[in-house]
C-alpha positions as CSV (number, residue, x, y, z in Angstrom):
1,M,15.9,37.5,188.3
2,A,15.7,41.2,187.5
3,K,17.9,40.9,184.6
4,F,15.7,38.0,183.2
5,A,12.6,40.0,183.6
6,Q,14.4,42.9,181.9
7,R,15.6,40.9,178.9
8,M,12.0,39.5,178.4
9,I,10.5,42.8,178.5
10,M,12.9,44.3,176.1
11,L,12.7,41.2,173.8
12,S,8.7,41.7,173.8
13,I,9.1,45.4,173.1
14,G,11.6,44.7,170.2
15,A,9.4,41.9,168.7
16,A,6.3,44.1,168.9
17,M,8.1,47.1,167.2
18,M,9.0,44.8,164.4
19,A,5.5,43.5,164.0
20,V,4.3,47.3,163.7
21,A,6.9,48.1,161.2
22,L,6.0,45.3,159.0
23,E,2.1,45.4,159.3
24,I,1.6,49.1,159.7
25,F,4.1,50.5,157.4
26,L,5.9,48.2,155.1
27,V,3.8,45.3,154.0
28,P,0.8,47.4,153.2
29,N,3.0,49.6,150.9
30,E,4.5,46.3,149.2
31,M,8.1,47.0,150.8
32,I,10.1,44.3,152.3
33,D,13.1,43.7,154.8
34,G,16.1,41.8,154.1
35,G,16.8,38.2,155.2
36,I,14.1,35.7,156.0
37,T,11.8,38.4,156.7
38,G,11.8,39.7,153.2
39,I,11.4,36.2,151.7
40,S,8.6,35.5,154.0
41,I,6.8,38.8,152.8
42,I,7.5,37.7,149.1
43,L,6.2,34.2,149.7
44,S,3.0,35.5,151.7
45,Y,2.2,37.8,148.8
46,L,2.6,35.1,146.1
47,F,1.0,32.5,147.8
48,D,-1.6,34.1,150.1
49,I,-0.1,32.5,153.4
50,P,-0.2,34.5,156.7
51,L,3.1,36.1,157.2
52,G,3.1,35.2,160.9
53,I,3.2,31.5,159.9
54,L,5.9,32.0,157.3
55,L,8.2,34.1,159.7
56,T,8.1,31.1,162.4
57,L,8.5,28.2,159.9
58,L,11.3,29.6,157.8
59,N,13.2,30.6,160.9
60,L,13.0,27.3,162.6
61,P,15.9,25.6,160.9
62,F,18.1,28.4,161.6
63,L,17.0,28.3,165.3
64,L,18.2,24.7,165.5
65,I,21.6,25.7,164.0
66,G,21.7,28.7,166.4
67,Y,21.1,26.1,169.4
68,K,24.0,24.0,168.2
69,Q,26.5,26.5,167.3
70,I,25.8,29.7,169.4
71,G,24.0,28.5,172.6
72,K,20.7,27.6,174.3
73,T,20.1,31.1,175.7
74,F,20.5,32.8,172.2
75,A,18.2,30.2,170.5
76,L,15.5,30.4,173.3
77,S,15.6,34.3,173.3
78,T,15.4,34.2,169.5
79,L,12.5,31.6,169.5
80,Y,10.5,34.0,172.0
81,A,11.0,37.0,170.0
82,I,10.1,35.4,166.7
83,V,7.0,33.8,167.9
84,L,5.9,37.1,169.4
85,M,6.5,38.9,166.3
86,S,4.7,36.4,164.3
87,I,1.7,36.5,166.6
88,G,1.9,40.7,166.6
89,T,2.0,40.3,162.6
90,S,-1.2,38.2,162.7
91,L,-3.1,40.6,165.1
92,L,-2.1,43.7,162.9
93,H,-2.6,42.2,159.6
94,H,-6.2,43.7,159.2
95,V,-5.1,47.2,160.8
96,S,-5.1,50.0,158.1
97,A,-1.7,51.4,157.2
98,F,-0.6,54.7,159.0
99,T,0.5,56.0,155.7
100,V,0.3,55.2,151.9
101,E,3.1,57.7,150.9
102,P,5.8,55.4,150.0
103,M,8.7,57.5,151.4
104,L,6.9,58.0,154.6
105,A,6.4,54.4,154.9
106,A,9.9,53.6,154.0
107,V,11.5,56.1,156.6
108,F,9.3,55.5,159.6
109,G,9.0,51.7,158.9
110,G,12.7,51.6,158.8
111,I,13.3,53.6,162.0
112,I,10.6,51.4,164.0
113,L,12.0,48.1,162.5
114,G,15.8,49.1,163.1
115,V,14.9,49.9,166.8
116,G,13.0,46.7,167.2
117,V,15.7,44.5,165.9
118,G,18.3,46.5,167.8
119,L,16.6,45.9,171.1
120,V,16.4,42.3,170.5
121,V,20.0,41.8,169.3
122,R,21.1,44.0,172.3
123,F,19.2,41.7,174.9
124,G,20.5,38.3,173.4
125,G,18.3,37.3,170.5
126,S,17.7,37.6,167.0
127,L,14.5,38.3,164.5
128,D,16.0,36.8,161.4
129,G,17.9,33.5,160.6
130,T,20.1,35.2,158.0
131,E,22.2,36.6,160.8
132,I,22.9,33.1,162.2
133,V,23.9,31.7,159.1
134,A,26.0,34.9,158.3
135,I,28.0,34.2,161.7
136,L,28.9,30.7,160.6
137,V,29.7,31.4,157.0
138,A,32.0,34.2,158.0
139,K,34.0,31.8,160.0
140,K,35.0,29.7,156.9
141,L,35.0,32.4,154.2
142,P,37.0,35.7,154.0
143,F,34.2,37.8,154.5
144,S,32.5,39.7,157.5
145,V,29.1,39.1,158.8
146,G,27.8,42.3,157.4
147,E,29.3,41.4,153.9
148,V,27.4,38.1,154.0
149,V,24.4,39.5,155.0
150,M,24.5,42.3,152.4
151,F,25.2,39.5,149.8
152,F,22.1,37.6,150.7
153,N,19.9,40.9,150.9
154,L,21.0,41.9,147.3
155,F,19.3,38.7,145.9
156,I,16.1,39.3,148.3
157,L,15.8,42.9,147.4
158,S,16.2,42.0,143.8
159,G,13.5,39.5,143.9
160,A,11.1,42.1,145.4
161,G,11.7,44.2,142.2
162,F,10.2,41.3,140.0
163,V,7.4,40.8,142.6
164,F,6.6,44.3,143.7
165,G,8.0,46.5,141.0
166,W,11.2,48.3,141.0
167,N,9.9,51.5,142.7
168,N,8.9,49.6,145.5
169,A,12.1,47.7,145.6
170,M,14.2,51.0,145.8
171,F,11.8,52.2,148.6
172,S,12.5,48.9,150.2
173,L,16.3,49.5,149.9
174,I,15.8,52.9,151.8
175,A,13.9,51.2,154.5
176,Y,16.6,48.8,154.9
177,Y,19.3,51.3,154.9
178,I,17.7,53.3,157.6
179,A,16.9,50.2,159.6
180,F,20.7,49.0,159.3
181,K,21.8,52.5,160.6
182,V,19.3,52.6,163.3
183,I,20.2,49.0,164.6
184,D,23.7,50.4,165.2
185,I,22.5,53.4,167.1
186,T,20.2,51.1,169.2
187,L,23.1,48.9,169.9
188,E,25.6,51.5,170.6
189,G,23.4,54.1,172.2
190,L,23.2,57.9,171.2
191,D,26.1,58.4,173.6
192,Q,28.5,56.5,171.4
193,S,31.9,56.0,173.1
194,K,35.0,57.3,171.4
195,S,39.0,56.4,171.8
196,V,41.5,59.3,171.7
197,W,45.1,59.3,171.4
198,I,47.0,62.6,172.0
199,I,50.7,63.3,171.4
200,S,52.0,66.3,172.9
201,D,54.8,67.6,175.2
202,Q,52.4,69.1,177.4
203,F,51.0,65.5,178.1
204,R,50.9,65.9,182.0
205,D,49.0,69.1,181.9
206,I,46.7,67.7,179.2
207,G,46.1,64.6,181.3
208,E,45.2,66.3,184.4
209,A,42.8,68.7,182.6
210,L,41.0,66.0,180.8
211,T,40.6,64.1,184.3
212,E,39.6,67.3,186.0
213,R,37.2,68.8,183.4
214,L,35.7,65.8,181.8
215,G,35.9,63.3,184.7
216,R,37.8,61.0,182.6
217,G,40.7,58.5,183.7
218,V,43.5,58.8,181.4
219,T,46.6,56.4,180.5
220,Y,50.1,57.5,179.7
221,L,51.5,55.1,176.9
222,D,55.3,55.4,176.1
223,G,55.8,55.9,172.3
224,E,58.8,56.6,169.9
225,G,58.6,58.8,166.7
226,G,59.2,56.6,163.7
227,F,61.4,59.2,161.8
228,S,62.9,61.1,164.7
229,G,63.2,58.2,167.1
230,E,62.4,60.4,170.0
231,N,60.5,59.1,173.2
232,K,57.2,60.4,173.3
233,K,54.4,60.1,175.8
234,V,50.9,59.1,174.4
235,I,47.7,59.9,176.4
236,F,44.9,57.4,175.8
237,V,41.4,58.4,176.9
238,V,37.8,57.0,176.3
239,I,35.1,59.8,175.8
240,T,31.5,59.9,174.5
241,R,31.1,61.7,171.1
242,L,29.2,64.5,173.0
243,E,32.4,65.2,174.8
244,E,34.5,65.4,171.6
245,A,34.4,69.2,171.1
246,K,35.2,69.8,174.7
247,L,38.2,67.5,174.6
248,K,39.6,69.2,171.5
249,S,39.1,72.6,173.3
250,I,41.0,71.4,176.4
251,V,43.8,70.2,174.4
252,E,44.0,73.4,172.3
253,D,44.3,75.3,175.5
254,W,47.6,73.6,176.4
255,D,49.1,72.7,172.9
256,S,47.6,73.9,169.6
257,D,50.2,71.7,167.8
258,A,49.2,68.5,169.5
259,F,48.4,65.6,167.5
260,I,44.9,63.9,168.3
261,A,43.5,60.7,166.8
262,I,39.8,59.8,167.5
263,G,38.2,56.6,166.8
264,N,34.9,54.9,167.5
265,I,34.4,52.2,170.1
266,H,31.4,49.6,170.2
267,D,31.6,49.1,174.0
268,V,33.1,50.2,177.1
269,K,33.0,48.6,180.5
270,G,35.0,49.3,183.8
271,G,37.6,51.7,184.6
272,R,36.6,55.3,185.4
273,F,34.1,55.5,182.7
274,K,31.6,57.1,184.8
275,K,30.5,60.6,183.4
276,K,31.0,63.8,185.4
277,A,29.6,67.3,184.4
278,I,31.6,69.1,181.8
279,H,33.0,72.5,182.9
């Protein structure tokens, strides 16, 4: 029950933030978002139809697809978020814009929109039917979901150029890019996880130091040099990006010639990934 309540609260906050981004920042300054939201903004401007009605109606077919292909929980969470967002845009429609400066509207509108969408996605829903189509199309074509979404949005943002003018279309692109980046931060968190591989003859000392000073569990893997054929021990450890500098310092203390490879990780669960104080 607690998890259900948390999900509903976060979906509500995300949908409300999306409504604020649209009606307080982007729409009054004739900027659009990508996907069905962007199409809805253009149609609302051309035919004087309330944005909230278009957001709900245009997303309904994709909700049905999502229900059949992805699942009931996803579809219901998405329906709840979209209806709430639509109501929010209706309530905020006559509220004055916070700023008429295009760059400020693009930046702050993009940030608020990105956090809103990120929260909804993080808690099992979606605010745009384009994402559902992209997931299904990507399964049948040699393109990623991100590439499919980008392809759709290029046409939508181009349409904004003909309707609102090319300056506004370019500001819309700025807002879209900022939102895209903020969605990633919202999904992954500011404390993004990183995977690290370390190759060193001092692997035991380095591993013990990482465990003691970073509070991280390490795993020793067996490796073999491709050129030398020598057997090597490889240390594998997961850290946050805030700990990256400290890790490098620890490794440097034991072996200045150690090989270190660091990569980003989307999510981490289980194991000894509970942070302790760095010292």
